DRENTORKOL-3810 file (N, C-alpha, C; in nm, 4 decimals):
REM DRENTORKOL-3810
@n.u->-7.3540; n.v->10.7575; n.w->0.1558; ca.u->-7.3139; ca.v->10.8176; ca.w->0.0305; c.u->-7.2636; c.v->10.9593; c.w->0.0542
@n.u->-7.1658; n.v->10.9943; n.w->-0.0237; ca.u->-7.1136; ca.v->11.1301; ca.w->-0.0194; c.u->-7.1494; c.v->11.1967; c.w->-0.1515
@n.u->-7.2403; n.v->11.2902; n.w->-0.1484; ca.u->-7.2757; ca.v->11.3620; ca.w->-0.2697; c.u->-7.1809; c.v->11.4803; c.w->-0.2793
@n.u->-7.1184; n.v->11.4945; n.w->-0.3931; ca.u->-7.0109; ca.v->11.5913; ca.w->-0.4060; c.u->-7.0308; c.v->11.6812; c.w->-0.5266
@n.u->-6.9671; n.v->11.7952; n.w->-0.5222; ca.u->-6.9614; ca.v->11.8830; ca.w->-0.6375; c.u->-6.8198; c.v->11.8829; c.w->-0.6935
@n.u->-6.7441; n.v->11.7778; n.w->-0.6653; ca.u->-6.6068; ca.v->11.7666; ca.w->-0.7122; c.u->-6.6027; c.v->11.7744; c.w->-0.8643
@n.u->-6.5099; n.v->11.8566; n.w->-0.9157; ca.u->-6.4892; ca.v->11.8662; ca.w->-1.0592; c.u->-6.3405; c.v->11.8806; c.w->-1.0859
@n.u->-6.2946; n.v->11.8181; n.w->-1.1925; ca.u->-6.1551; ca.v->11.8274; ca.w->-1.2339; c.u->-6.1495; c.v->11.8432; c.w->-1.3848
@n.u->-6.0376; n.v->11.8979; n.w->-1.4338; ca.u->-6.0162; ca.v->11.9176; ca.w->-1.5765; c.u->-5.8733; c.v->11.8745; c.w->-1.6079
@n.u->-5.8560; n.v->11.8020; n.w->-1.7185; ca.u->-5.7206; ca.v->11.7687; ca.w->-1.7615; c.u->-5.7166; c.v->11.7585; c.w->-1.9129
@n.u->-5.5955; n.v->11.7687; n.w->-1.9682; ca.u->-5.5772; ca.v->11.7660; ca.w->-2.1134; c.u->-5.4763; c.v->11.6580; c.w->-2.1514
@n.u->-5.5256; n.v->11.5419; n.w->-2.1978; ca.u->-5.4348; ca.v->11.4347; ca.w->-2.2380; c.u->-5.3380; c.v->11.4748; c.w->-2.3491
@n.u->-5.3804; n.v->11.5640; n.w->-2.4387; ca.u->-5.2919; ca.v->11.6069; ca.w->-2.5470; c.u->-5.1724; c.v->11.6868; c.w->-2.4956
@n.u->-5.1847; n.v->11.7402; n.w->-2.3752; ca.u->-5.0741; ca.v->11.8134; ca.w->-2.3122; c.u->-4.9935; c.v->11.7210; c.w->-2.2210
@n.u->-5.0213; n.v->11.5911; n.w->-2.2289; ca.u->-4.9487; ca.v->11.4944; ca.w->-2.1468; c.u->-5.0030; c.v->11.4799; c.w->-2.0059
@n.u->-5.1187; n.v->11.5383; n.w->-1.9797; ca.u->-5.1755; ca.v->11.5333; ca.w->-1.8455; c.u->-5.2573; c.v->11.4062; c.w->-1.8242
@n.u->-5.2614; n.v->11.3610; n.w->-1.7014; ca.u->-5.3513; ca.v->11.2547; ca.w->-1.6583; c.u->-5.4263; c.v->11.3078; c.w->-1.5374
@n.u->-5.5399; n.v->11.2492; n.w->-1.5109; ca.u->-5.6199; ca.v->11.2869; ca.w->-1.3947; c.u->-5.5878; c.v->11.1915; c.w->-1.2814
@n.u->-5.5507; n.v->11.2465; n.w->-1.1676; ca.u->-5.5305; ca.v->11.1660; ca.w->-1.0475; c.u->-5.6645; c.v->11.1575; c.w->-0.9761
@n.u->-5.7188; n.v->11.0380; n.w->-0.9699; ca.u->-5.8510; ca.v->11.0155; ca.w->-0.9120; c.u->-5.8456; c.v->11.0430; c.w->-0.7616
@n.u->-5.9429; n.v->11.1188; n.w->-0.7091; ca.u->-5.9405; ca.v->11.1581; ca.w->-0.5672; c.u->-5.9896; c.v->11.0468; c.w->-0.4742
@n.u->-5.9133; n.v->10.9393; n.w->-0.4656; ca.u->-5.9530; ca.v->10.8277; ca.w->-0.3802; c.u->-5.8941; c.v->10.8439; c.w->-0.2410
@n.u->-5.9558; n.v->10.7811; n.w->-0.1445; ca.u->-5.9021; ca.v->10.7726; ca.w->-0.0086; c.u->-5.7948; c.v->10.6643; c.w->-0.0109
@n.u->-5.6686; n.v->10.6975; n.w->0.0158; ca.u->-5.5614; ca.v->10.5983; ca.w->0.0046; c.u->-5.5711; c.v->10.4847; c.w->0.1056
@n.u->-5.6513; n.v->10.5016; n.w->0.2074; ca.u->-5.6641; ca.v->10.3988; ca.w->0.3100; c.u->-5.7748; c.v->10.2975; c.w->0.2807
@n.u->-5.8386; n.v->10.3119; n.w->0.1638; ca.u->-5.9493; ca.v->10.2208; ca.w->0.1305; c.u->-5.9338; c.v->10.1667; c.w->-0.0102
@n.u->-5.9920; n.v->10.0508; n.w->-0.0331; ca.u->-5.9939; ca.v->9.9920; ca.w->-0.1668; c.u->-6.1353; c.v->10.0034; c.w->-0.2232
@n.u->-6.1461; n.v->9.9866; n.w->-0.3544; ca.u->-6.2772; ca.v->9.9960; ca.w->-0.4156; c.u->-6.2692; c.v->9.9928; c.w->-0.5664
@n.u->-6.3684; n.v->10.0525; n.w->-0.6304; ca.u->-6.3796; ca.v->10.0553; ca.w->-0.7761; c.u->-6.4190; c.v->10.1948; c.w->-0.8194
@n.u->-6.3583; n.v->10.2404; n.w->-0.9286; ca.u->-6.4030; ca.v->10.3658; ca.w->-0.9902; c.u->-6.4677; c.v->10.3317; c.w->-1.1233
@n.u->-6.5781; n.v->10.3987; n.w->-1.1510; ca.u->-6.6477; ca.v->10.3831; ca.w->-1.2789; c.u->-6.6668; c.v->10.5220; c.w->-1.3381
@n.u->-6.6360; n.v->10.5340; n.w->-1.4663; ca.u->-6.6489; ca.v->10.6616; ca.w->-1.5361; c.u->-6.7499; c.v->10.6441; c.w->-1.6485
@n.u->-6.8421; n.v->10.7407; n.w->-1.6581; ca.u->-6.9536; ca.v->10.7320; ca.w->-1.7522; c.u->-6.9552; c.v->10.8525; c.w->-1.8459
@n.u->-7.0007; n.v->10.8299; n.w->-1.9687; ca.u->-7.0221; ca.v->10.9400; ca.w->-2.0627; c.u->-7.1450; c.v->11.0188; c.w->-2.0197
@n.u->-7.1691; n.v->11.1307; n.w->-2.0873; ca.u->-7.2874; ca.v->11.2117; ca.w->-2.0545; c.u->-7.4164; c.v->11.1362; c.w->-2.0821
@n.u->-7.4097; n.v->11.0316; n.w->-2.1654; ca.u->-7.5265; ca.v->10.9486; ca.w->-2.1953; c.u->-7.5439; c.v->10.8343; c.w->-2.0964
@n.u->-7.4552; n.v->10.8258; n.w->-1.9982; ca.u->-7.4654; ca.v->10.7206; ca.w->-1.8980; c.u->-7.3962; c.v->10.5908; c.w->-1.9360
@n.u->-7.3228; n.v->10.5897; n.w->-2.0470; ca.u->-7.2513; ca.v->10.4702; ca.w->-2.0914; c.u->-7.1217; c.v->10.4549; c.w->-2.0113
@n.u->-7.0988; n.v->10.3356; n.w->-1.9596; ca.u->-6.9745; ca.v->10.3085; ca.w->-1.8876; c.u->-6.8598; c.v->10.3095; c.w->-1.9871
@n.u->-6.7617; n.v->10.3987; n.w->-1.9661; ca.u->-6.6481; ca.v->10.4074; ca.w->-2.0581; c.u->-6.5191; c.v->10.3560; c.w->-1.9955
@n.u->-6.5133; n.v->10.3529; n.w->-1.8631; ca.u->-6.3919; ca.v->10.3075; ca.w->-1.7955; c.u->-6.4273; c.v->10.2589; c.w->-1.6560
@n.u->-6.3598; n.v->10.1543; n.w->-1.6128; ca.u->-6.3801; ca.v->10.1017; ca.w->-1.4784; c.u->-6.2519; c.v->10.0327; c.w->-1.4357
@n.u->-6.2133; n.v->10.0528; n.w->-1.3112; ca.u->-6.0939; ca.v->9.9863; ca.w->-1.2597; c.u->-6.1090; c.v->9.9648; c.w->-1.1093
@n.u->-6.0604; n.v->9.8537; n.w->-1.0659; ca.u->-6.0568; ca.v->9.8209; ca.w->-0.9231; c.u->-5.9235; c.v->9.8702; c.w->-0.8687
@n.u->-5.9247; n.v->9.9282; n.w->-0.7488; ca.u->-5.7995; ca.v->9.9772; ca.w->-0.6906; c.u->-5.7819; c.v->9.9246; c.w->-0.5483
@n.u->-5.6577; n.v->9.8907; n.w->-0.5131; ca.u->-5.6275; ca.v->9.8464; ca.w->-0.3767; c.u->-5.5956; c.v->9.9664; c.w->-0.2878
@n.u->-5.5816; n.v->9.9403; n.w->-0.1605; ca.u->-5.5391; ca.v->10.0454; ca.w->-0.0668; c.u->-5.3994; c.v->10.0937; c.w->-0.1048
@n.u->-5.3732; n.v->10.2189; n.w->-0.0740; ca.u->-5.2398; ca.v->10.2788; ca.w->-0.0852; c.u->-5.1788; c.v->10.2748; c.w->-0.2246
@n.u->-5.2609; n.v->10.2749; n.w->-0.3275; ca.u->-5.2106; ca.v->10.2858; ca.w->-0.4645; c.u->-5.2865; c.v->10.3957; c.w->-0.5358
@n.u->-5.2148; n.v->10.4967; n.w->-0.5840; ca.u->-5.2843; ca.v->10.6040; ca.w->-0.6554; c.u->-5.3454; c.v->10.5513; c.w->-0.7851
@n.u->-5.4527; n.v->10.6160; n.w->-0.8269; ca.u->-5.5210; ca.v->10.5795; ca.w->-0.9510; c.u->-5.5191; c.v->10.7013; c.w->-1.0420
@n.u->-5.4767; n.v->10.6803; n.w->-1.1662; ca.u->-5.4807; ca.v->10.7878; ca.w->-1.2649; c.u->-5.5602; c.v->10.7405; c.w->-1.3860
@n.u->-5.6070; n.v->10.8377; n.w->-1.4636; ca.u->-5.6815; ca.v->10.8081; ca.w->-1.5854; c.u->-5.6327; c.v->10.9017; c.w->-1.6942
@n.u->-5.6087; n.v->10.8456; n.w->-1.8135; ca.u->-5.5546; ca.v->10.9245; ca.w->-1.9238; c.u->-5.6587; c.v->10.9624; c.w->-2.0293
@n.u->-5.7860; n.v->10.9407; n.w->-1.9999; ca.u->-5.8921; ca.v->10.9811; ca.w->-2.0923; c.u->-5.9213; c.v->10.8802; c.w->-2.2019
@n.u->-5.8904; n.v->10.7531; n.w->-2.1746; ca.u->-5.9187; ca.v->10.6492; ca.w->-2.2729; c.u->-6.0201; c.v->10.5502; c.w->-2.2181
@n.u->-6.0760; n.v->10.4712; n.w->-2.3104; ca.u->-6.1679; ca.v->10.3647; ca.w->-2.2709; c.u->-6.0869; c.v->10.2461; c.w->-2.2206
@n.u->-6.1563; n.v->10.1436; n.w->-2.1752; ca.u->-6.0886; ca.v->10.0218; ca.w->-2.1308; c.u->-6.0075; c.v->9.9579; c.w->-2.2430
@n.u->-6.0501; n.v->9.9768; n.w->-2.3678; ca.u->-5.9780; ca.v->9.9192; ca.w->-2.4814; c.u->-5.8680; c.v->10.0116; c.w->-2.5339
@n.u->-5.8498; n.v->10.1278; n.w->-2.4682; ca.u->-5.7407; ca.v->10.2175; ca.w->-2.5061; c.u->-5.7749; c.v->10.3239; c.w->-2.6076
@n.u->-5.9016; n.v->10.3362; n.w->-2.6452; ca.u->-5.9419; ca.v->10.4387; ca.w->-2.7413; c.u->-5.9552; c.v->10.5731; c.w->-2.6713
@n.u->-5.9051; n.v->10.6788; n.w->-2.7354; ca.u->-5.9185; ca.v->10.8136; ca.w->-2.6796; c.u->-6.0638; c.v->10.8569; c.w->-2.6812
@n.u->-6.1082; n.v->10.9118; n.w->-2.5706; ca.u->-6.2447; ca.v->10.9634; ca.w->-2.5609; c.u->-6.2486; c.v->11.1076; c.w->-2.6078
@n.u->-6.3624; n.v->11.1520; n.w->-2.6618; ca.u->-6.3728; ca.v->11.2902; ca.w->-2.7078; c.u->-6.3750; c.v->11.3885; c.w->-2.5903
@n.u->-6.3461; n.v->11.5122; n.w->-2.6245; ca.u->-6.3527; ca.v->11.6194; ca.w->-2.5264; c.u->-6.4934; c.v->11.6245; c.w->-2.4688
@n.u->-6.5032; n.v->11.6497; n.w->-2.3388; ca.u->-6.6337; ca.v->11.6610; ca.w->-2.2765; c.u->-6.6284; c.v->11.6338; c.w->-2.1281
@n.u->-6.7458; n.v->11.6367; n.w->-2.0686; ca.u->-6.7600; ca.v->11.6141; ca.w->-1.9249; c.u->-6.8017; c.v->11.4691; c.w->-1.9035
@n.u->-6.7363; n.v->11.4034; n.w->-1.8095; ca.u->-6.7641; ca.v->11.2646; ca.w->-1.7743; c.u->-6.7984; c.v->11.2580; c.w->-1.6264
@n.u->-6.8940; n.v->11.1759; n.w->-1.5942; ca.u->-6.9380; ca.v->11.1566; ca.w->-1.4560; c.u->-6.8621; c.v->11.0361; c.w->-1.4003
@n.u->-6.8198; n.v->11.0454; n.w->-1.2746; ca.u->-6.7545; ca.v->10.9291; ca.w->-1.2145; c.u->-6.8153; c.v->10.8988; c.w->-1.0788
@n.u->-6.8031; n.v->10.7716; n.w->-1.0395; ca.u->-6.8439; ca.v->10.7268; ca.w->-0.9068; c.u->-6.7341; c.v->10.6362; c.w->-0.8528
@n.u->-6.6962; n.v->10.6621; n.w->-0.7309; ca.u->-6.6009; ca.v->10.5772; ca.w->-0.6609; c.u->-6.6804; c.v->10.4986; c.w->-0.5585
@n.u->-6.6748; n.v->10.3669; n.w->-0.5697; ca.u->-6.7441; ca.v->10.2784; ca.w->-0.4772; c.u->-6.6385; c.v->10.2140; c.w->-0.3871
@n.u->-6.6400; n.v->10.2498; n.w->-0.2597; ca.u->-6.5472; ca.v->10.1874; ca.w->-0.1657; c.u->-6.6057; c.v->10.0560; c.w->-0.1161
@n.u->-6.5173; n.v->9.9660; n.w->-0.0735; ca.u->-6.5614; ca.v->9.8339; ca.w->-0.0293; c.u->-6.6568; c.v->9.8390; c.w->0.0900
@n.u->-6.6507; n.v->9.9458; n.w->0.1684; ca.u->-6.7429; ca.v->9.9583; ca.w->0.2819; c.u->-6.8762; c.v->10.0189; c.w->0.2398
@n.u->-6.8978; n.v->10.0265; n.w->0.1080; ca.u->-7.0219; ca.v->10.0732; ca.w->0.0469; c.u->-7.0403; c.v->10.2239; c.w->0.0477
@n.u->-6.9432; n.v->10.3000; n.w->0.0965; ca.u->-6.9494; ca.v->10.4446; ca.w->0.0809; c.u->-6.9245; c.v->10.4776; c.w->-0.0654
@n.u->-6.9776; n.v->10.5913; n.w->-0.1087; ca.u->-6.9665; ca.v->10.6292; ca.w->-0.2493; c.u->-6.9294; c.v->10.7766; c.w->-0.2588
@n.u->-6.8487; n.v->10.8097; n.w->-0.3589; ca.u->-6.8069; ca.v->10.9473; ca.w->-0.3859; c.u->-6.8307; c.v->10.9731; c.w->-0.5339
@n.u->-6.8899; n.v->11.0877; n.w->-0.5673; ca.u->-6.9247; ca.v->11.1181; ca.w->-0.7063; c.u->-6.8698; c.v->11.2542; c.w->-0.7469
@n.u->-6.8562; n.v->11.2712; n.w->-0.8766; ca.u->-6.8143; ca.v->11.4005; ca.w->-0.9283; c.u->-6.8068; c.v->11.3979; c.w->-1.0792
@n.u->-6.7439; n.v->11.5007; n.w->-1.1343; ca.u->-6.7277; ca.v->11.5137; ca.w->-1.2789; c.u->-6.5832; c.v->11.5425; c.w->-1.3118
@n.u->-6.5421; n.v->11.4923; n.w->-1.4261; ca.u->-6.4079; ca.v->11.5215; ca.w->-1.4775; c.u->-6.4239; c.v->11.5598; c.w->-1.6242
@n.u->-6.3536; n.v->11.6641; n.w->-1.6650; ca.u->-6.3635; ca.v->11.7152; ca.w->-1.8009; c.u->-6.2335; c.v->11.6883; c.w->-1.8764
@n.u->-6.2481; n.v->11.6324; n.w->-1.9955; ca.u->-6.1337; ca.v->11.6120; ca.w->-2.0830; c.u->-6.1303; c.v->11.7274; c.w->-2.1823
@n.u->-6.0153; n.v->11.7942; n.w->-2.1916; ca.u->-5.9927; ca.v->11.8980; ca.w->-2.2918; c.u->-5.9038; c.v->11.8413; c.w->-2.4002
@n.u->-5.9388; n.v->11.8640; n.w->-2.5239; ca.u->-5.8555; ca.v->11.8151; ca.w->-2.6360; c.u->-5.8102; c.v->11.9335; c.w->-2.7185
END
């Protein structure tokens, strides 16, 4: 596991998206959680494809401003964690 202090901030209302800090040479899954621990977004990604997030749930609903926790699970079982903040 890689314990990280990674933090990012983006503003969807300004047309920004967050580019997820994945290793392009590996595939895996990213999961994003609310401050209450509720899964709000999850996506599987292949090697060599960038992943972005626009601050919405899986059903396309805009999430409120705040800090969200994320975990990237690579197929080799390594994990990367951090926080991303949505500004509205």
